[in-house]
TORKOL-4160 file (C-alpha; in steps of 0.2 Angstrom, whole numbers, padded with zeros to 4 digits, m for minus):
137
<pt num="1" X="0035" Y="m0014" Z="0022"/>
<pt num="2" X="0049" Y="m0008" Z="0030"/>
<pt num="3" X="0059" Y="0010" Z="0027"/>
<pt num="4" X="0074" Y="0009" Z="0040"/>
<pt num="5" X="0088" Y="m0001" Z="0046"/>
<pt num="6" X="0085" Y="m0017" Z="0057"/>
<pt num="7" X="0078" Y="m0013" Z="0072"/>
<pt num="8" X="0068" Y="m0017" Z="0088"/>
<pt num="9" X="0052" Y="m0014" Z="0079"/>
<pt num="10" X="0060" Y="m0027" Z="0066"/>
<pt num="11" X="0063" Y="m0039" Z="0078"/>
<pt num="12" X="0046" Y="m0039" Z="0086"/>
<pt num="13" X="0041" Y="m0043" Z="0067"/>
<pt num="14" X="0051" Y="m0056" Z="0067"/>
<pt num="15" X="0044" Y="m0066" Z="0084"/>
<pt num="16" X="0027" Y="m0063" Z="0080"/>
<pt num="17" X="0030" Y="m0070" Z="0063"/>
<pt num="18" X="0037" Y="m0085" Z="0073"/>
<pt num="19" X="0021" Y="m0085" Z="0082"/>
<pt num="20" X="0012" Y="m0087" Z="0070"/>
<pt num="21" X="0023" Y="m0095" Z="0056"/>
<pt num="22" X="0008" Y="m0104" Z="0048"/>
<pt num="23" X="0002" Y="m0089" Z="0040"/>
<pt num="24" X="0007" Y="m0088" Z="0020"/>
<pt num="25" X="0017" Y="m0068" Z="0021"/>
<pt num="26" X="0020" Y="m0064" Z="0000"/>
<pt num="27" X="0029" Y="m0044" Z="m0001"/>
<pt num="28" X="0030" Y="m0038" Z="m0017"/>
<pt num="29" X="0046" Y="m0026" Z="m0014"/>
<pt num="30" X="0046" Y="m0008" Z="m0016"/>
<pt num="31" X="0054" Y="0008" Z="m0014"/>
<pt num="32" X="0054" Y="0005" Z="0005"/>
<pt num="33" X="0059" Y="m0011" Z="0006"/>
<pt num="34" X="0076" Y="m0009" Z="0012"/>
<pt num="35" X="0080" Y="m0023" Z="0021"/>
<pt num="36" X="0092" Y="m0037" Z="0016"/>
<pt num="37" X="0087" Y="m0051" Z="0008"/>
<pt num="38" X="0091" Y="m0064" Z="0025"/>
<pt num="39" X="0077" Y="m0052" Z="0035"/>
<pt num="40" X="0064" Y="m0058" Z="0024"/>
<pt num="41" X="0070" Y="m0077" Z="0026"/>
<pt num="42" X="0073" Y="m0077" Z="0043"/>
<pt num="43" X="0054" Y="m0069" Z="0045"/>
<pt num="44" X="0045" Y="m0081" Z="0034"/>
<pt num="45" X="0041" Y="m0068" Z="0019"/>
<pt num="46" X="0041" Y="m0075" Z="0004"/>
<pt num="47" X="0047" Y="m0060" Z="m0008"/>
<pt num="48" X="0044" Y="m0053" Z="m0025"/>
<pt num="49" X="0053" Y="m0042" Z="m0035"/>
<pt num="50" X="0044" Y="m0034" Z="m0049"/>
<pt num="51" X="0026" Y="m0040" Z="m0046"/>
<pt num="52" X="0015" Y="m0055" Z="m0043"/>
<pt num="53" X="0000" Y="m0062" Z="m0053"/>
<pt num="54" X="m0014" Y="m0071" Z="m0046"/>
<pt num="55" X="m0027" Y="m0076" Z="m0058"/>
<pt num="56" X="m0036" Y="m0059" Z="m0066"/>
<pt num="57" X="m0025" Y="m0049" Z="m0051"/>
<pt num="58" X="m0009" Y="m0043" Z="m0051"/>
<pt num="59" X="0001" Y="m0031" Z="m0036"/>
<pt num="60" X="0015" Y="m0023" Z="m0040"/>
<pt num="61" X="0023" Y="m0008" Z="m0032"/>
<pt num="62" X="0022" Y="0004" Z="m0046"/>
<pt num="63" X="0005" Y="0003" Z="m0058"/>
<pt num="64" X="0017" Y="0001" Z="m0073"/>
<pt num="65" X="0021" Y="m0018" Z="m0068"/>
<pt num="66" X="0009" Y="m0026" Z="m0074"/>
<pt num="67" X="0000" Y="m0030" Z="m0092"/>
<pt num="68" X="m0017" Y="m0021" Z="m0095"/>
<pt num="69" X="m0028" Y="m0036" Z="m0096"/>
<pt num="70" X="m0027" Y="m0040" Z="m0077"/>
<pt num="71" X="m0034" Y="m0030" Z="m0061"/>
<pt num="72" X="m0018" Y="m0019" Z="m0054"/>
<pt num="73" X="m0016" Y="m0017" Z="m0037"/>
<pt num="74" X="m0002" Y="m0004" Z="m0032"/>
<pt num="75" X="0005" Y="0008" Z="m0016"/>
<pt num="76" X="0019" Y="0018" Z="m0023"/>
<pt num="77" X="0009" Y="0034" Z="m0025"/>
<pt num="78" X="0001" Y="0035" Z="m0006"/>
<pt num="79" X="m0016" Y="0045" Z="m0014"/>
<pt num="80" X="m0023" Y="0057" Z="m0007"/>
<pt num="81" X="m0040" Y="0066" Z="m0009"/>
<pt num="82" X="m0044" Y="0083" Z="m0003"/>
<pt num="83" X="m0062" Y="0090" Z="0006"/>
<pt num="84" X="m0063" Y="0107" Z="0006"/>
<pt num="85" X="m0077" Y="0114" Z="0020"/>
<pt num="86" X="m0090" Y="0127" Z="0019"/>
<pt num="87" X="m0080" Y="0140" Z="0026"/>
<pt num="88" X="m0065" Y="0138" Z="0014"/>
<pt num="89" X="m0055" Y="0126" Z="0027"/>
<pt num="90" X="m0048" Y="0107" Z="0019"/>
<pt num="91" X="m0039" Y="0093" Z="0023"/>
<pt num="92" X="m0030" Y="0079" Z="0013"/>
<pt num="93" X="m0033" Y="0063" Z="0021"/>
<pt num="94" X="m0022" Y="0046" Z="0014"/>
<pt num="95" X="m0037" Y="0036" Z="0005"/>
<pt num="96" X="m0037" Y="0018" Z="m0005"/>
<pt num="97" X="m0042" Y="0023" Z="m0025"/>
<pt num="98" X="m0050" Y="0013" Z="m0036"/>
<pt num="99" X="m0053" Y="0014" Z="m0055"/>
<pt num="100" X="m0061" Y="0002" Z="m0068"/>
<pt num="101" X="m0046" Y="m0010" Z="m0070"/>
<pt num="102" X="m0035" Y="m0003" Z="m0054"/>
<pt num="103" X="m0035" Y="0001" Z="m0033"/>
<pt num="104" X="m0019" Y="0009" Z="m0030"/>
<pt num="105" X="m0019" Y="0008" Z="m0009"/>
<pt num="106" X="m0013" Y="0021" Z="0003"/>
<pt num="107" X="0003" Y="0024" Z="0016"/>
<pt num="108" X="m0002" Y="0022" Z="0032"/>
<pt num="109" X="0013" Y="0031" Z="0039"/>
<pt num="110" X="0017" Y="0052" Z="0042"/>
<pt num="111" X="0034" Y="0048" Z="0035"/>
<pt num="112" X="0030" Y="0044" Z="0017"/>
<pt num="113" X="0019" Y="0058" Z="0013"/>
<pt num="114" X="0003" Y="0059" Z="0002"/>
<pt num="115" X="0000" Y="0063" Z="m0019"/>
<pt num="116" X="m0016" Y="0072" Z="m0021"/>
<pt num="117" X="m0026" Y="0064" Z="m0035"/>
<pt num="118" X="m0040" Y="0070" Z="m0046"/>
<pt num="119" X="m0051" Y="0056" Z="m0047"/>
<pt num="120" X="m0065" Y="0055" Z="m0061"/>
<pt num="121" X="m0085" Y="0051" Z="m0060"/>
<pt num="122" X="m0082" Y="0033" Z="m0062"/>
<pt num="123" X="m0069" Y="0032" Z="m0048"/>
<pt num="124" X="m0072" Y="0026" Z="m0030"/>
<pt num="125" X="m0062" Y="0036" Z="m0017"/>
<pt num="126" X="m0061" Y="0028" Z="0001"/>
<pt num="127" X="m0053" Y="0041" Z="0014"/>
<pt num="128" X="m0045" Y="0034" Z="0030"/>
<pt num="129" X="m0049" Y="0045" Z="0044"/>
<pt num="130" X="m0044" Y="0042" Z="0062"/>
<pt num="131" X="m0049" Y="0024" Z="0065"/>
<pt num="132" X="m0062" Y="0024" Z="0049"/>
<pt num="133" X="m0064" Y="0021" Z="0032"/>
<pt num="134" X="m0076" Y="0033" Z="0025"/>
<pt num="135" X="m0083" Y="0033" Z="0006"/>
<pt num="136" X="m0077" Y="0050" Z="m0002"/>
<pt num="137" X="m0084" Y="0046" Z="m0019"/>
């Protein structure tokens, strides 16, 4: 959620959380969540270190954190899909990547980079283009 030391944006986030204090906010900690535990407590964020399982869904930073009998949401690899044009031009876009038993969520910043995926025919891919989400596969 935050990949930096506490700064002005983090302070704005704390204010926003206080304005919406009744909204439950859960965070499965990942490698970019480097702030001290006191920040998350002050922000009213409940932090889970490895994963969070709710019914048949598991939320984790890295897909390895869940068991096989649940649908897993993860985000560590920051998936991207390559789109090719007719004149050999191409672009790699961040995407949501859905398999039969998992979903991999994109990163929403240029800072984190993109890992190009190779979806199978059964997978579903939704690319992020400016302010839109489009189905690619």
